[in-house]
Backbone as CSV, one residue per row, in Angstrom:
resi,resn,N_x,N_y,N_z,CA_x,CA_y,CA_z,C_x,C_y,C_z
1,MET,6.886,-22.824,-17.057,5.409,-22.722,-15.915,4.702,-21.049,-15.470
2,GLU,3.429,-20.903,-16.486,2.686,-19.542,-16.319,2.391,-19.997,-15.158
3,SER,2.200,-18.336,-14.551,1.448,-18.339,-13.104,0.343,-18.457,-13.360
4,LYS,-0.970,-17.693,-12.553,-1.971,-17.822,-12.584,-2.501,-16.200,-13.011
5,ALA,-1.383,-15.537,-12.706,-1.372,-13.384,-12.172,-1.353,-13.347,-14.546
6,SER,-0.974,-14.709,-14.435,-0.035,-14.088,-16.520,-1.150,-14.625,-17.890
7,ARG,-2.077,-15.451,-16.958,-3.547,-15.136,-17.979,-4.557,-14.597,-17.131
8,MET,-4.486,-14.692,-16.990,-5.319,-13.045,-16.411,-5.680,-11.942,-17.396
9,PRO,-7.416,-11.966,-17.575,-7.327,-10.356,-18.178,-7.195,-8.666,-17.943
10,ALA,-5.818,-8.286,-18.678,-5.605,-7.724,-17.924,-6.482,-6.280,-16.681
11,ALA,-7.563,-6.405,-17.455,-8.816,-5.575,-16.362,-9.082,-6.398,-15.449
12,GLU,-8.632,-7.579,-15.273,-9.210,-7.636,-13.357,-7.522,-7.556,-12.921
13,LEU,-6.480,-7.490,-13.845,-5.626,-7.028,-12.801,-5.564,-6.439,-12.084
14,ALA,-5.682,-4.575,-13.403,-5.920,-3.783,-12.963,-7.057,-3.674,-12.023
15,LEU,-8.393,-4.341,-11.875,-8.807,-3.697,-10.671,-8.782,-4.321,-9.930
16,SER,-7.823,-4.984,-10.023,-7.252,-6.486,-8.298,-5.840,-5.219,-7.197
17,ALA,-5.177,-4.677,-8.755,-4.529,-3.451,-8.346,-5.421,-2.314,-7.452
18,PHE,-5.972,-2.302,-8.011,-6.844,-0.681,-7.948,-7.362,-1.378,-6.440
19,LEU,-8.218,-2.129,-6.039,-8.621,-2.172,-4.793,-7.439,-2.379,-3.957
20,VAL,-6.799,-3.180,-4.229,-5.259,-3.423,-3.444,-4.716,-2.054,-2.951
21,LEU,-4.822,-1.521,-3.400,-4.662,0.509,-3.404,-5.276,0.839,-2.905
22,VAL,-6.943,0.237,-3.067,-7.544,1.005,-2.417,-7.432,0.900,-0.633
23,PHE,-6.830,-0.737,-0.110,-7.397,-1.155,0.582,-6.502,-0.456,1.675
24,LEU,-5.060,-0.323,0.872,-4.207,0.520,1.299,-4.530,1.383,2.271
25,TRP,-5.034,2.099,0.905,-4.248,3.672,1.518,-5.457,3.501,3.100
26,VAL,-6.941,3.568,2.595,-7.274,2.939,3.356,-6.909,2.918,5.042
27,HIS,-5.953,1.564,4.945,-5.261,1.111,6.336,-4.450,2.190,7.136
28,SER,-3.641,3.167,5.669,-2.753,4.320,5.992,-3.173,5.485,6.667
29,LEU,-4.058,5.590,5.892,-5.389,6.556,7.100,-5.388,6.213,8.008
30,ARG,-6.323,4.906,8.248,-6.286,4.157,9.924,-5.188,4.878,10.964
31,ARG,-4.080,4.714,10.054,-2.262,4.578,10.826,-2.178,5.726,11.124
32,LEU,-2.231,6.419,10.653,-3.029,8.429,10.727,-3.251,8.499,11.780
33,PHE,-4.524,8.217,11.423,-5.522,8.295,12.483,-5.697,8.765,14.414
34,GLU,-4.961,6.882,14.156,-3.495,6.762,15.494,-3.034,6.773,15.323
35,CYS,-2.118,7.441,14.672,-1.386,8.466,15.939,-1.900,9.276,15.995
36,PHE,-2.877,10.324,15.488,-3.066,11.861,15.899,-3.788,11.380,17.312
37,TYR,-5.121,10.710,16.998,-5.269,10.769,17.767,-6.086,9.431,18.900
38,VAL,-5.355,8.471,18.075,-5.050,7.935,19.481,-4.156,7.618,20.705
39,SER,-3.150,8.115,20.927,-1.754,7.652,21.108,-1.145,9.436,21.640
40,VAL,-2.546,10.103,21.575,-2.811,11.702,22.276,-2.239,11.819,23.551
41,PHE,-2.646,10.786,24.806,-2.366,10.888,25.597,-0.511,10.082,26.507
42,SER,-0.256,10.060,25.389,1.299,9.030,25.461,2.530,10.201,25.587
43,ASN,3.820,10.082,26.178,4.211,11.037,26.126,5.280,11.185,25.702
44,ALA,5.213,9.278,24.822,6.066,8.627,23.797,6.382,9.524,22.594
45,ALA,7.615,9.264,21.935,7.337,9.841,20.303,8.425,9.292,19.290
46,ILE,8.387,9.548,18.376,8.393,8.235,17.578,10.003,8.617,16.615
47,HIS,10.801,8.519,17.089,12.136,8.279,16.219,11.635,8.213,15.310
48,VAL,12.511,9.978,14.097,12.249,10.445,12.837,13.221,9.057,11.670
49,VAL,13.914,7.716,12.482,14.926,6.538,11.284,13.461,5.630,11.454
50,GLN,12.486,5.582,12.648,11.418,4.691,13.155,10.135,6.018,11.010
51,TYR,10.458,6.793,11.541,9.072,6.957,10.632,9.687,7.658,9.043
52,CYS,10.506,7.381,9.002,11.143,7.253,7.509,11.136,5.737,6.946
53,PHE,11.059,4.725,7.681,10.971,3.536,7.975,9.834,2.944,6.807
54,GLY,8.815,3.666,8.443,7.410,3.613,7.187,6.560,4.233,6.833
55,LEU,7.789,5.439,6.055,7.021,6.202,5.185,7.660,5.572,4.052
56,VAL,8.247,4.776,3.711,9.465,4.521,2.421,8.416,2.845,2.148
57,TYR,7.999,2.152,3.294,7.658,1.036,3.628,6.049,1.208,2.413
58,TYR,5.347,1.888,3.248,3.823,2.272,2.328,4.268,2.537,1.212
59,VAL,4.713,3.164,1.135,4.985,3.479,-0.241,5.916,2.341,-1.930
60,LEU,6.699,1.650,-0.894,6.965,0.157,-1.504,6.815,-0.168,-1.751
61,VAL,5.674,-0.632,-0.721,4.655,-1.193,-0.883,3.463,-1.014,-1.903
62,GLY,2.952,-0.199,-2.121,1.762,1.030,-3.526,2.659,0.705,-4.762
63,LEU,3.763,0.605,-4.698,4.669,0.322,-5.684,4.708,-1.034,-6.428
64,THR,5.003,-1.701,-5.664,4.538,-3.108,-5.600,3.947,-3.887,-6.358
65,VAL,2.778,-3.124,-5.380,1.230,-3.736,-6.453,0.882,-2.784,-7.496
66,LEU,1.582,-1.688,-8.265,1.985,-1.469,-9.469,2.404,-2.188,-10.032
67,SER,3.704,-2.519,-9.950,4.092,-2.930,-10.784,3.978,-4.774,-11.214
68,GLN,3.228,-4.767,-10.424,2.193,-6.473,-11.160,1.478,-6.697,-12.075
69,VAL,0.883,-4.823,-12.293,0.063,-4.347,-13.128,0.339,-4.200,-14.774
70,PRO,-0.180,-4.671,-15.947,0.891,-4.442,-17.272,-0.093,-3.290,-17.907
71,MET,0.833,-2.336,-18.034,0.900,-1.413,-18.733,-0.366,-0.780,-19.900
72,ASP,0.090,-1.791,-20.863,-0.672,-2.070,-22.127,-1.743,-3.561,-22.077
73,ASP,-2.013,-2.985,-23.206,-3.537,-4.192,-23.141,-3.106,-4.836,-24.695
74,LYS,-2.020,-5.621,-24.081,-1.768,-6.610,-25.713,-2.322,-8.542,-24.800
């Protein structure tokens, strides 16, 4: 059975992936803003394992989106 994504033109898939990556980037910037400016009054510190997990998570989400876009225009 053919999926809906495989029937979409490559240009639409590329646009969709671009929009998802832009929104992911905006979300990441919002989270960075929260870390630097919102929680300044807290004495809590993030553990390095939590930081690394979050970093890997956001990188893998972006790579997952990119892996869904065909690289050729055939």
